[in-house]
C-alpha positions as CSV (number, residue, x, y, z in Angstrom):
1,M,53.3,79.4,76.0
2,A,53.8,76.2,75.6
3,K,54.5,74.0,78.4
4,A,57.3,70.7,78.0
5,K,55.0,68.0,80.4
6,N,56.7,65.5,82.7
7,S,55.1,62.9,84.7
8,K,57.5,63.5,87.7
9,G,56.3,66.6,88.2
10,I,58.4,68.8,86.1
11,Y,57.3,70.7,83.5
12,R,59.0,73.8,81.4
13,R,57.9,77.1,80.2
14,G,59.4,78.5,77.6
15,R,63.5,78.4,79.0
16,I,62.8,77.9,82.6
17,W,61.7,74.6,84.6
18,W,58.3,74.6,86.9
19,I,57.3,72.2,89.4
20,N,54.2,70.5,90.5
21,Y,53.9,69.0,94.3
22,M,51.2,68.6,96.7
23,G,51.5,70.5,100.0
24,L,50.7,70.2,103.4
25,D,47.6,72.4,102.7
26,G,47.2,69.5,100.7
27,K,47.0,71.8,97.8
28,Q,49.0,71.4,94.5
29,H,51.7,74.0,94.3
30,L,53.1,75.1,91.1
31,E,56.6,77.0,92.1
32,S,59.6,78.4,89.3
33,S,62.7,77.4,89.6
34,G,64.1,80.2,88.0
35,S,66.4,78.0,86.3
36,A,66.7,76.8,82.4
37,L,68.7,73.7,83.8
38,K,66.6,70.7,84.7
39,A,68.7,69.5,87.3
40,A,67.7,72.8,89.1
41,A,64.0,71.8,88.8
42,E,64.4,68.3,90.3
43,Y,66.7,69.0,93.4
44,L,64.0,72.2,94.0
45,L,61.2,69.2,93.5
46,A,63.1,66.9,95.6
47,C,63.5,69.6,98.5
48,R,59.8,70.2,98.5
49,R,58.8,67.0,98.7
50,K,61.0,66.5,101.3
51,A,60.2,68.9,103.2
52,V,56.8,68.2,103.4
53,A,57.1,64.8,104.2
54,E,58.9,65.9,107.4
55,G,56.0,68.4,108.0
56,T,58.3,71.5,108.0
57,A,57.1,73.6,104.6
58,P,54.5,75.9,106.0
59,P,52.0,76.7,103.4
60,V,52.7,80.4,101.2
61,T,50.6,82.7,103.7
62,S,52.0,85.8,102.4
63,R,51.3,87.1,98.2
64,R,54.4,89.4,99.3
65,T,56.5,86.7,100.0
66,M,55.4,84.5,97.2
67,N,55.8,87.2,94.8
68,T,59.2,89.2,95.7
69,T,61.2,88.9,93.3
70,F,65.4,89.7,93.3
71,A,64.9,92.7,91.2
72,E,63.0,94.0,94.0
73,L,64.9,92.5,96.7
74,A,68.3,94.7,94.9
75,E,66.4,97.8,95.1
76,L,65.4,97.7,99.1
77,Y,69.1,96.7,99.3
78,L,70.2,99.4,97.4
79,K,68.7,101.8,99.9
80,F,69.7,99.5,102.7
81,V,73.6,100.4,102.4
82,A,73.2,103.6,100.5
83,N,75.3,104.9,102.6
84,Q,78.3,102.4,103.7
85,K,81.6,102.6,103.2
86,A,81.8,100.1,100.4
87,F,78.4,101.3,98.7
88,A,80.1,101.7,95.2
89,T,81.7,97.9,95.0
90,K,78.3,96.7,96.4
91,K,76.4,98.5,93.6
92,G,78.6,97.1,91.4
93,F,77.8,93.5,92.8
94,I,74.4,94.1,92.9
95,A,74.1,95.2,89.2
96,E,75.4,92.1,88.4
97,L,73.1,90.0,90.2
98,K,70.1,91.7,89.4
99,E,70.9,90.8,85.4
100,E,71.1,87.5,86.5
101,F,68.4,86.9,88.8
102,G,66.1,89.9,88.5
103,A,63.4,88.0,87.0
104,V,63.3,85.2,89.5
105,K,61.1,84.8,92.3
106,L,62.9,84.8,95.7
107,N,61.4,81.4,97.1
108,A,62.6,80.1,93.5
109,L,65.9,80.8,93.3
110,T,67.9,77.4,93.3
111,L,71.2,76.6,94.9
112,A,71.4,75.2,91.4
113,A,71.4,78.1,90.0
114,V,73.5,80.0,92.2
115,E,76.3,77.1,91.7
116,S,75.9,77.5,87.9
117,W,76.5,80.9,87.9
118,Q,79.6,81.0,90.2
119,A,81.2,78.3,87.8
120,R,80.6,80.4,84.9
121,L,82.4,82.9,86.8
122,L,85.1,81.3,87.6
123,S,85.6,79.7,84.2
124,Q,84.1,81.8,81.6
125,P,86.3,84.9,79.8
126,R,84.3,88.1,80.3
127,P,84.0,90.9,77.9
128,G,87.4,93.3,77.9
129,R,87.3,97.0,78.1
130,A,87.9,97.9,74.2
131,A,85.7,96.8,71.5
132,N,85.8,92.8,70.4
133,T,88.1,91.8,73.5
134,T,88.2,89.4,76.2
135,R,89.5,89.2,79.7
136,G,90.1,85.8,81.8
137,P,87.7,84.8,84.3
138,L,87.4,86.5,87.7
139,A,89.5,85.6,90.4
140,V,88.5,83.3,93.4
141,A,88.1,86.3,95.3
142,S,86.7,88.3,93.2
143,V,84.0,85.2,93.1
144,N,83.8,85.5,96.6
145,R,82.6,89.0,97.7
146,R,79.9,88.8,94.6
147,L,78.7,85.6,96.7
148,A,79.0,87.3,99.7
149,C,77.0,90.1,98.8
150,L,74.3,87.9,97.9
151,K,74.4,85.8,100.9
152,H,73.9,89.3,102.5
153,M,70.8,90.1,100.4
154,L,69.0,87.0,101.4
155,T,69.9,87.5,105.1
156,K,68.3,90.8,104.8
157,A,65.1,89.5,102.5
158,H,64.4,86.9,105.5
159,E,64.6,89.4,108.5
160,W,62.0,91.8,105.7
161,E,59.9,89.0,105.6
162,L,60.5,88.5,101.9
163,I,61.7,85.5,102.0
164,G,61.3,81.6,103.9
165,K,63.7,80.1,105.9
166,D,63.8,76.8,104.1
167,A,64.9,78.9,101.2
168,L,67.4,80.9,103.1
169,D,68.6,77.9,104.8
170,R,68.4,76.0,101.4
171,L,70.8,79.3,99.7
172,R,73.3,79.6,102.3
173,R,74.9,75.8,101.3
174,V,76.6,77.6,98.3
175,K,80.5,76.7,99.0
176,L,83.1,80.1,98.7
177,P,86.1,78.6,97.3
178,K,89.3,78.8,99.0
179,E,91.8,81.9,98.3
180,E,95.1,81.3,97.1
181,N,95.7,85.4,97.6
182,R,98.5,85.6,99.3
183,R,100.8,87.7,98.2
184,D,104.7,87.9,99.4
185,R,106.2,90.4,96.8
186,F,108.2,93.8,98.1
187,L,111.2,95.6,97.1
188,S,114.6,95.5,98.5
189,V,116.4,98.7,99.1
190,E,118.0,98.8,96.0
191,E,114.5,98.3,94.0
192,I,112.8,101.1,96.1
193,H,115.8,103.8,94.8
194,G,115.5,102.9,91.5
195,L,111.4,103.1,91.2
196,I,111.6,106.1,93.2
197,E,114.4,107.7,91.0
198,V,112.3,107.1,87.1
199,A,109.0,108.0,88.7
200,E,107.3,111.0,87.0
201,P,107.1,113.9,89.7
202,H,103.3,113.7,90.2
203,L,104.2,109.8,91.2
204,K,107.2,110.6,93.4
205,P,106.2,111.9,96.9
206,V,103.3,109.6,96.4
207,L,105.7,106.5,96.2
208,I,107.7,108.0,98.9
209,F,104.6,108.5,101.4
210,A,103.6,104.7,100.9
211,L,106.7,103.6,101.4
212,N,107.6,105.5,104.4
213,T,104.1,105.2,106.1
214,G,102.3,101.6,104.5
215,C,99.3,103.1,104.2
216,R,96.7,102.0,101.9
217,K,96.0,103.6,97.8
218,G,92.9,105.2,98.8
219,E,94.3,106.9,102.4
220,I,96.8,108.2,100.8
221,L,95.4,109.7,97.7
222,G,92.5,111.0,100.1
223,L,94.8,112.7,102.8
224,T,94.2,116.2,103.6
225,W,96.4,118.5,104.9
226,D,94.3,119.5,108.2
227,R,95.4,115.5,109.1
228,V,99.1,116.3,108.5
229,D,100.8,117.3,111.7
230,L,104.3,118.4,111.0
231,K,104.9,119.8,114.4
232,H,104.4,117.0,116.3
233,G,105.0,114.9,113.5
234,F,102.7,112.5,112.9
235,I,99.7,111.9,110.1
236,N,96.1,111.2,111.7
237,L,94.1,108.7,109.6
238,N,90.3,109.3,110.1
239,K,88.9,107.1,107.2
240,T,90.6,103.5,107.6
241,K,89.8,100.0,106.0
242,S,89.0,98.9,109.1
243,G,86.8,102.1,110.6
244,E,89.0,102.6,113.5
245,P,91.5,106.4,113.4
246,R,95.3,105.9,113.7
247,N,98.3,107.9,113.7
248,V,101.3,107.4,112.0
249,P,104.4,108.9,113.0
250,I,106.6,111.0,110.2
251,N,110.0,110.2,109.6
252,G,112.8,112.1,108.4
253,P,112.5,111.4,104.3
254,L,108.5,111.7,104.5
255,R,108.9,115.3,106.8
256,A,111.5,116.7,103.9
257,M,109.3,115.3,101.1
258,L,106.0,116.6,102.6
259,K,107.9,119.9,103.5
260,G,108.7,120.5,99.7
261,L,104.9,119.7,98.1
262,V,103.4,122.8,96.4
263,R,99.7,123.6,97.8
264,R,97.1,124.6,96.1
265,L,94.8,127.4,97.3
266,D,91.7,125.6,95.4
267,T,92.1,122.2,97.3
268,T,92.8,120.8,100.8
269,L,94.4,117.4,99.2
270,V,97.9,116.6,99.5
271,F,98.1,115.1,96.4
272,Y,96.5,116.1,93.5
273,N,96.0,115.9,89.8
274,P,98.2,119.0,89.0
275,A,95.7,119.2,85.6
276,T,92.2,119.6,87.9
277,G,93.5,120.7,91.0
278,G,91.0,117.2,92.0
279,R,91.8,114.0,93.3
280,W,94.0,111.3,91.8
281,H,91.6,108.3,91.6
282,E,93.9,106.1,89.8
283,L,98.0,106.5,88.9
284,K,97.8,103.1,86.9
285,R,99.3,104.1,84.0
286,S,102.2,106.1,85.5
287,F,103.0,103.4,88.3
288,A,103.2,101.5,85.1
289,T,105.4,103.2,83.4
290,A,108.0,103.4,86.6
291,C,108.6,99.6,87.5
292,R,109.1,99.4,83.7
293,K,111.3,101.8,83.5
294,A,112.9,100.8,87.0
295,K,112.9,96.6,85.5
296,I,110.4,96.1,88.6
297,H,108.2,93.1,87.6
298,D,104.6,91.7,88.7
299,F,104.2,94.9,91.4
300,R,101.4,96.5,92.2
301,F,100.8,99.3,93.7
302,H,99.3,97.4,97.2
303,D,102.8,96.0,97.4
304,L,104.2,98.6,98.6
305,R,102.1,98.4,101.5
306,H,103.9,94.8,101.7
307,T,107.5,96.2,100.7
308,F,107.1,98.7,104.1
309,A,105.4,96.2,106.6
310,S,108.8,93.5,104.9
311,Q,111.3,96.1,105.5
312,L,110.8,96.8,109.0
313,V,110.5,92.9,110.3
314,M,113.9,92.6,108.2
315,A,115.7,95.2,110.4
316,G,114.4,93.7,113.8
317,V,110.8,95.7,114.6
318,D,108.7,93.4,116.5
319,L,105.2,92.5,114.7
320,T,103.0,93.9,117.5
321,T,104.8,97.3,116.5
322,V,104.3,97.0,112.7
323,S,100.9,95.7,113.1
324,R,99.9,99.1,114.9
325,L,101.2,101.1,112.0
326,L,99.5,99.0,109.3
327,G,96.3,99.6,111.4
328,H,95.5,95.9,111.4
329,A,92.8,94.9,112.9
330,S,94.1,91.9,114.5
331,L,97.9,90.6,115.1
332,T,96.8,87.8,112.6
333,M,97.2,89.7,109.6
334,T,100.5,90.6,110.6
335,L,101.7,86.9,111.3
336,R,102.2,86.7,107.5
337,Y,105.5,88.7,108.0
338,S,107.1,86.8,110.7
339,H,109.1,84.5,108.4
340,L,110.9,87.4,107.7
341,A,112.7,87.5,110.6
342,P,114.2,84.2,111.3
343,D,117.0,85.7,113.3
344,H,115.2,87.2,115.9
345,L,112.8,83.8,116.4
346,Q,116.2,82.3,116.9
347,G,117.0,84.7,119.1
348,A,113.9,84.2,121.3
349,V,114.8,80.2,121.7
350,D,118.5,81.2,122.9
351,V,117.0,83.3,125.5
352,L,115.4,80.0,127.2
353,A,119.0,78.1,126.9
354,R,120.6,81.2,128.3
355,L,118.2,80.4,131.1
356,Q,118.3,77.1,131.2
357,G,122.2,77.4,131.2
358,A,122.0,80.1,134.3
359,A,119.6,77.5,136.4
360,G,122.2,74.6,135.7
361,A,125.0,76.3,136.6
362,G,123.3,77.7,139.8
363,E,122.3,73.9,140.8
364,E,126.1,73.3,140.3
365,K,127.3,75.9,142.8
366,A,124.8,74.8,145.5
367,K,125.9,70.8,144.9
368,I,129.8,72.2,145.7
369,A,129.1,74.9,148.4
370,R,127.0,71.9,150.2
371,K,130.0,69.1,149.4
């Protein structure tokens, strides 16, 4: 294949730019930048020459380290994460990364190539689910999840001696944009009643459960009857996002709803698809229909959890208790709701004022007594 030569130690083979530099061993080293961007090759060459000048670029001693491609790392990493809770999500990320960088050798993967891919995800439309349609660019949070997966893959590659430390340190410098994904959307009491009233029969008990427990969608749809203790009034969740089991108390409306549910002999699920007896994986269509009928806009299923927490805080429940009910790993996560309880913050400083007032009165009485 024809080469586009460059006197500066950079040349192109097909679409990919390569570099040529003198290593610590006194020999010429040819290395692919893994990118169609000339700037990526220039950056890689500058890094290599700087490392050689500082005496920190070790000669390549392992053909495995030198020749391992990203696609080979992806296959190894898939086996490593196969038993993790978030495997399905990570599998999708790995497939996307493999499609982008699969043919690139790990030690040739550049920061410029990764940042170029990151920029495209944040700015370019994506193919829609239907033919000849498009969707908007990925959200910052979605891109950051993919970058976090890539960084962990490269960390493991270094631990498995598939990539050099200099290459790992170079790639770790990719920055994750700040996420602005906080939502404070929650329903009023009137909106709660309106949403439940218009919900379809299979959705209504799910909504009641979510609004009275603050559980996540996965915790609700995967709940089985052996985890429900109506006698003692609690639900034991063993598969949670934090990995820690927690008990959720059962209140009056929740108890009445659970007692009224029809159980099937062919499933242990509390909430099941009546047509199949199997698990619901998504309730997007029926949930969107209920929101439309109730004239509730910009509202997602996860916002039911925010509604649960917000209503508790506004009713005067302390943040520590709300944090435990939500199953948050730390109280910091629950502090997002603190602004909903201004009266209680005011009450806290009023206690201090009363204490100071009592102390002042005591001193005054003591002075009178001394006179």
